[in-house]
Each structure stands twice: as C-alpha cells, then as structure tokens.
C-alpha positions as CSV (number, residue, x, y, z in Angstrom):
1,X,104.7,128.6,88.3
2,X,101.0,127.4,88.4
3,X,99.0,128.5,85.0
4,X,96.0,129.7,85.0
5,X,93.0,127.7,84.4
6,X,92.3,126.8,80.8
7,X,95.8,126.8,79.9
8,X,97.2,124.4,76.9
9,X,98.2,122.3,79.0
10,X,94.9,121.2,80.1
11,X,92.7,122.1,77.0
12,X,95.1,120.1,74.4
13,X,94.9,117.1,76.9
14,X,92.2,114.0,77.8
15,X,91.1,115.9,80.9
16,X,89.7,119.2,78.6
17,X,86.8,121.3,80.7
18,X,85.7,124.4,80.2
19,X,87.2,126.2,83.4
20,X,85.2,129.6,84.1
21,X,81.7,129.4,84.9
22,X,81.3,126.5,86.8
23,X,78.2,125.3,88.3
24,X,79.6,122.7,91.1
25,X,77.4,120.3,92.9
26,X,76.3,121.1,96.3
27,X,74.8,120.0,99.0
28,X,70.9,118.6,99.2
29,X,68.7,121.8,99.3
30,X,71.4,124.1,98.3
31,X,71.5,126.5,95.5
32,X,74.4,125.6,92.8
33,X,77.7,127.1,93.6
34,X,78.9,129.0,90.7
35,X,83.0,129.1,91.0
36,X,86.1,129.2,88.8
37,X,88.0,126.0,88.6
38,X,91.4,127.4,89.9
39,X,94.5,125.1,90.4
40,X,96.0,127.5,92.7
41,X,92.9,127.2,94.8
42,X,93.3,123.4,94.5
43,X,97.1,123.9,95.9
44,X,95.8,126.0,98.7
45,X,93.4,123.3,99.5
46,X,96.5,120.7,100.0
47,X,98.5,123.4,102.2
48,X,101.0,123.3,99.0
49,X,103.3,126.5,97.4
50,X,102.0,127.6,94.5
51,X,105.4,127.4,93.0
52,X,105.9,124.1,91.5
53,X,108.6,122.9,89.1
54,X,108.1,120.2,87.4
55,X,110.7,117.7,89.0
56,X,110.2,114.3,90.7
57,X,110.6,116.2,94.0
58,X,107.9,118.3,93.5
59,X,105.5,115.4,92.5
60,X,106.3,113.9,95.8
61,X,105.7,117.1,97.7
62,X,102.2,117.4,96.0
63,X,101.4,113.5,96.6
64,X,102.3,113.7,100.3
65,X,100.5,117.0,100.8
66,X,97.3,115.4,99.4
67,X,97.2,112.3,101.4
68,X,97.7,114.3,104.7
69,X,94.9,116.6,103.6
70,X,92.3,115.2,101.5
71,X,90.7,112.0,103.0
72,X,89.8,109.1,101.3
73,X,85.8,108.4,101.8
74,X,82.5,107.0,100.5
75,X,80.2,109.0,102.5
76,X,78.1,110.1,99.7
77,X,77.2,106.3,98.8
78,X,75.9,106.2,102.5
79,X,74.0,109.2,102.1
80,X,72.3,108.2,99.0
81,X,74.2,111.2,97.5
82,X,75.0,110.1,93.4
83,X,79.0,110.2,92.8
84,X,79.5,112.2,89.7
85,X,82.9,112.2,87.4
86,X,82.4,115.4,85.8
87,X,85.6,117.3,86.7
88,X,83.5,120.2,87.7
89,X,81.6,118.2,90.1
90,X,84.7,116.7,91.5
91,X,86.2,120.2,92.1
92,X,82.7,121.5,93.7
93,X,83.2,118.9,96.3
94,X,86.8,118.2,97.2
95,X,88.3,121.7,96.9
96,X,85.1,124.5,97.5
97,X,83.5,122.2,100.0
98,X,86.6,120.5,101.6
99,X,85.3,116.9,101.1
100,X,87.0,114.0,100.2
101,X,86.1,111.2,97.8
102,X,87.2,107.5,96.5
103,X,89.5,106.5,93.8
104,X,87.7,108.2,90.8
105,X,87.3,111.3,92.4
106,X,90.8,111.9,94.1
107,X,93.0,110.7,91.4
108,X,90.7,112.0,88.2
109,X,90.8,115.6,90.1
110,X,94.6,115.4,90.9
111,X,95.1,114.4,87.6
112,X,93.7,117.4,86.2
113,X,96.0,119.7,88.5
114,X,99.1,117.9,87.4
115,X,98.0,118.7,84.3
116,X,97.1,122.2,84.6
117,X,100.9,122.9,86.5
118,X,102.1,121.0,83.4
119,X,103.0,117.8,84.5
120,X,101.9,114.8,81.7
121,X,99.9,112.3,83.0
122,X,97.6,109.8,82.0
123,X,94.8,107.9,84.0
124,X,95.2,103.8,84.0
125,X,92.6,101.2,84.8
126,X,93.4,99.1,87.5
127,X,91.6,96.0,89.1
128,X,92.3,95.7,93.0
129,X,93.5,92.3,94.8
130,X,91.1,91.0,97.0
131,X,91.4,88.1,99.3
132,X,92.9,84.7,97.9
133,X,94.4,86.6,94.8
134,X,91.1,87.3,93.3
135,X,91.0,90.4,91.1
136,X,88.1,93.1,91.2
137,X,85.8,94.4,88.0
138,X,87.6,96.1,85.2
139,X,88.1,99.7,86.2
140,X,87.8,98.9,89.5
141,X,90.3,101.6,90.4
142,X,92.3,104.4,88.7
143,X,95.9,105.3,89.3
144,X,98.4,107.8,87.6
145,X,101.1,107.5,85.6
146,X,103.1,110.5,85.2
147,X,106.2,111.3,82.6
148,X,109.2,112.9,83.7
149,X,112.6,111.8,82.8
150,X,111.6,108.5,84.1
151,X,107.7,107.1,84.7
152,X,106.4,107.4,88.0
153,X,103.0,105.7,89.4
154,X,101.0,108.1,91.3
155,X,98.1,107.4,93.4
156,X,96.2,109.3,96.3
157,X,93.0,107.2,95.9
158,X,93.9,104.1,97.3
159,X,93.8,104.6,101.0
160,X,96.6,102.8,102.8
161,X,99.4,102.5,100.4
162,X,102.4,104.1,99.1
163,X,103.3,107.6,100.2
164,X,105.6,108.6,97.3
165,X,105.7,108.3,93.6
166,X,106.7,104.5,92.4
167,X,109.2,104.5,89.4
168,X,108.2,102.3,86.9
169,X,110.2,100.4,84.4
170,X,112.0,98.4,87.3
171,X,110.9,95.6,89.3
172,X,113.6,96.6,92.5
173,X,112.0,96.9,95.6
174,X,111.3,100.5,96.1
175,X,111.5,101.9,99.9
176,X,108.6,104.2,101.2
177,X,107.7,105.4,104.6
178,X,104.9,103.1,105.2
179,X,106.9,99.8,104.0
180,X,108.2,98.4,100.6
181,X,106.8,98.2,97.4
182,X,108.0,96.9,94.0
183,X,106.2,96.6,90.7
184,X,106.5,93.2,88.9
185,X,105.0,91.7,85.9
186,X,101.9,89.2,86.0
187,X,99.6,87.1,83.5
188,X,97.1,90.2,84.5
189,X,99.8,93.2,83.8
190,X,102.0,94.9,85.8
191,X,101.2,94.1,89.3
192,X,101.9,96.7,92.4
193,X,102.9,94.6,95.7
194,X,103.6,95.6,99.3
195,X,105.5,94.3,102.3
196,X,105.4,95.5,105.7
197,X,108.8,95.0,107.6
198,X,110.0,90.9,106.9
199,X,106.3,89.8,105.9
200,X,105.0,88.2,102.9
201,X,104.6,90.3,99.4
202,X,101.0,91.4,99.3
203,X,99.2,92.3,95.9
204,X,97.4,95.6,96.4
205,X,96.0,96.0,92.3
206,X,97.4,95.1,88.9
207,X,97.0,97.5,86.2
208,X,97.7,98.5,82.2
209,X,99.4,101.2,80.8
210,X,97.1,101.8,78.1
211,X,95.7,105.9,78.8
212,X,92.0,106.2,79.7
213,X,89.5,108.7,79.9
214,X,87.3,109.6,82.4
215,X,84.0,108.1,80.9
216,X,85.6,105.0,80.9
217,X,85.2,104.8,84.5
218,X,81.8,105.4,84.9
219,X,80.3,101.9,84.6
220,X,82.2,100.8,87.4
221,X,81.8,104.1,89.2
222,X,77.8,103.4,89.2
223,X,78.5,99.7,90.2
224,X,80.8,100.8,93.3
225,X,78.0,102.9,94.3
226,X,75.5,100.4,93.8
227,X,76.1,96.9,94.0
228,X,75.7,94.8,97.3
229,X,79.4,93.1,96.1
230,X,81.1,96.5,96.3
231,X,82.6,97.1,99.5
232,X,82.0,100.4,99.5
233,X,78.4,99.9,99.6
234,X,79.2,97.8,103.1
235,X,80.2,99.9,104.9
236,X,81.0,104.0,105.5
237,X,84.8,104.6,105.9
238,X,87.0,107.9,105.8
239,X,90.8,108.1,106.5
240,X,93.5,109.9,106.2
241,X,97.4,109.8,106.4
242,X,99.2,111.2,109.4
243,X,102.2,113.2,109.3
244,X,104.1,110.4,111.2
245,X,103.3,107.9,108.5
246,X,100.3,106.6,110.9
247,X,96.7,106.5,109.8
248,X,93.5,107.9,111.2
249,X,90.3,105.9,110.0
250,X,86.4,106.2,110.8
251,X,84.8,102.8,109.8
252,X,81.6,101.8,110.6
253,X,80.7,103.0,114.4
254,X,84.8,103.0,115.1
255,X,87.6,105.3,115.1
256,X,91.2,103.6,114.4
257,X,94.3,105.1,114.8
258,X,97.6,103.5,113.9
259,X,101.3,105.1,114.8
260,X,104.5,103.9,115.1
261,X,103.5,102.9,118.7
262,X,100.8,100.9,117.4
263,X,97.0,101.0,117.0
264,X,94.3,102.0,119.1
265,X,90.3,101.4,118.2
266,X,87.8,103.0,119.8
267,X,84.0,102.3,119.3
268,X,82.3,105.8,119.1
269,X,78.9,106.1,121.3
270,X,76.8,107.6,118.9
271,X,76.2,109.0,115.3
272,X,76.8,112.8,116.7
273,X,80.2,111.4,117.7
274,X,81.1,109.9,114.7
275,X,80.1,113.2,113.0
276,X,81.7,115.5,115.2
277,X,84.8,113.3,114.9
278,X,84.8,113.8,111.0
279,X,84.4,117.1,111.7
280,X,87.2,117.8,114.1
281,X,89.8,115.3,113.3
282,X,89.3,115.0,109.3
283,X,87.8,118.5,108.2
284,X,84.8,116.5,106.9
285,X,81.4,118.6,107.2
286,X,78.2,118.2,105.1
287,X,77.4,121.9,106.0
288,X,79.7,123.4,103.7
C-alpha cells in the first residue's frame, strides 16, 4: 500500500520535502493553490491502482501508466513561464493541474512518488546522444535507477523511448514494445542504445551511476529554457505514448500520429486548433 506523505520512506532520502501545506505554482494571474502532496492522488492522476507491491512488475506498471497519461511537453518555455524544480511546484503542475513537463520535472516527481511508495530510487545524470554521436551538456537529462533484487533503469521523461524498465548490469539485448534496447559500456560511461527491427543501433544517452540531488540539475534546466542552442527553445512540443505502442505528438504546428499501421501528419490550420487538440487528446489545458 502507499504510505502517507511525509513518511520515513521519503524523509530519510534525497527527495526530502515538507509535504503538508504546499503552495503550488499556479497559472499566471491566479492565486497560489494550497494543497497536500499526496502519493495516492498522484497514482490516481496516472490511473494506477493504489496497492503497489515492491516488485519489478509494479515498477513496469507504474512506468506504463505514467507514459500513457502524463505528456512530455515544453510548453511553458514558449509561454515564458519559468520551470521550477521545486517538488511542490512540480506536483502542482503535473498532478493538480494535470499538465506534463520535460525530463527534470517528470522524472524528478516520479522519483518522489517511487520513494513514497517504498522503492529505493536514485536520480542519475545523463547526456543525450545527438547527431554524429555528439553529447549534450552535463546534466542534459535525468534518468532514474531503481534498486530491487536487480537494478532497473526507469525513464518517464525522454519522450519516445523504452516503455518498460531496463535491467542494468547486463549488455544483453532487452526486448521492449517499441524496439530493442541495450546498455553498453562506452568511454563516456554506460550508454543506452535502441534498435528498431533490423536497423542500426542508435545511441540515446550516456549516463553515470552516481546518485544526484535535484539542485544539481538546476543550471542545465535554466540552460534548456533559455539557450538558443537548446532544442527546447527552438520548437514547442507535446507528446504522449498511445496504448497500442504508438505515439501522438503535437510539434510546431503539426499533429503527428504513429501507429503500427504507419505515420500520419497533419498541418494544423490555427492556434485554436492546436490548443483544442492538446486539450482533447493530451488533456493539456492552461485554464486549470
């Protein structure tokens, strides 16, 4: 069962926060929302049963629900709203206002939920592999390491990537609903790679296994929001996993849907169509 907020599972760990009277971030022009950081409400947000045994199957179920119910999105950057890495703000945005976020927000808050449930979880620093094999900045990405009988790599904040936890400590190919994955050693550290069908192995990111704290990601988070070299400042995006292992994405002015039957892309006619589609299909509304 889920322990109450403020339990020892969290207060003794790296994600310590006062969980009771919380002033969460609100839409511009609105008064702050006073709420309680409640793991049960978070589980309801992702449509997951409240009874969560500390098993790999439960971890996989939590990850699957999260990917299908909470979008990866960078809309605040294009709305001029600063992104906060305060757990209370992330809870207010993702749980109370039913928004999404990018990696630091999604994985940062998910780490809090896992800790509250009773999982032992570390936040890890990663660098995304770009074109030509170039690596992003330090702390470019956050990924999670969950310790059970085996160690598991968990990520609800990368966008289009693995749908299930990946076992660490092996370089064997691991099948996943959206392709094959493996973690191999590289000169820059452990490297996550993906292959679709019989295609080539494509690097996704390299990472360290040194546990991190949320504050360590703040400089990179600011850079991602402000630098013209950050791909997050170049184009707005909101994307979510579909139950059939497809993906629905709103990018720029386009609606893109990928399924087992192929890919469809539609140019949206107006800003109204963009925001209406986000509300209807991804559940994103700025009015909450």
